[in-house]
N, C-alpha and C positions, 0 to 999 in steps of 0.2 A: 716477778719476772713474767713476761707475757706468755700466755698459753696458746695452744693451737687455735682456739676460737678467736683470740685477739689477732693472731697472724692472718686468719682467714678474713676477718673484718677489715684489717688494714689493707690486705691485697685487693679486696673488692673496692674499697674506697680509692685506692691508687689507680685501679683500672678504670673506674668511673671518671676520675679526674682526668686521666689521660684521654679517654674518649671525648670528654667535654672540651678539652683544650684543642683537640684535633678536629672538632666538628666545624666544618666550613659553612659559610653562609648558604651555599647552594644545597649542601646536605641538610642543613637546618630547615630550609624551605621544603625539601622533599619529606623530611620527617613531619613537619607541620601539616603538609598536605595529606600524608598517610593518617595522621591523628584525626584530622578533620573528616576524612572519608570514613574511617573505621570507628571513630569515637563519637561521631555525631556532633562534633563541635563546628562552629563557624571557622572558616579558614583564618581569619584575623585573631580569633581567640586562641586557636592552636599555635599560631606563630608567636603570640605573646607568651603562651605557656612555655614553648620551646626556648624562647629568648630568656625568660626568667630562670628556667632550670639551668640553662647553659651558664648564665651569670653566677648562679649559686654554686654550681660545680667548679667553676673557675676559682671562685673565692675559697671554696673548701680545699682545692688543690694548693692554692697559695698558702693558706693557713697550715696545711699539712707539711709543706716544705719548710715553713718557718719553725714549726714545732720540732721537726726532725733536726734542724740546724741548732736550735736551742738545746735539744737533748744531747747532741754530740758535743756541743761546747761545754755542757755540764760534765759529761763523761771525761772529756779531755782535762778539765780542771781537776776532777777527782783523781785522775791518774797522774797529775803533776805535769802534764804536757802543756807546752806553750803554743798558743794560736799564732797564726801569721800576723794578725793585728797586734797582739801583744809584743811580738818580736819586733815589728816595724816601729812601734812606739818606743820601745827601749833603745833601739838602734838610733832613733832620732835624738833621744835624750842624751845618749853617749856622745853623739856628734856635737850637740850643743855644749856639753861639758868640756869636750876637747877644745872647742873654739874658745870658750871662756878662759880655759887654762892657757892657751896660746896668747891671748890678749893680756893676761896677767904676767906672763913671762916676759913680754916685751916691755 
């Protein structure tokens, strides 16, 4: 089971991902300008750095969401719960069988 340190790391990653996703182009330019000014980087280098980090954060956020979904699916399966996808698939199969049965009865 996850401990407090894991929860803290997860929270930081989630907040970083949220910040990266909400980072607008204008704000990214402002951040790049500030990095260039304070960090001694050329403006284009700073923009590339911000662009690369934003892309990485967005990718991390997407992977985190996928992992959370997979974890929940596994938990649902262990608990014996049916997912919506499984339910819809079974509903379709029952409808197909009912249709075949009606055809055989005719």
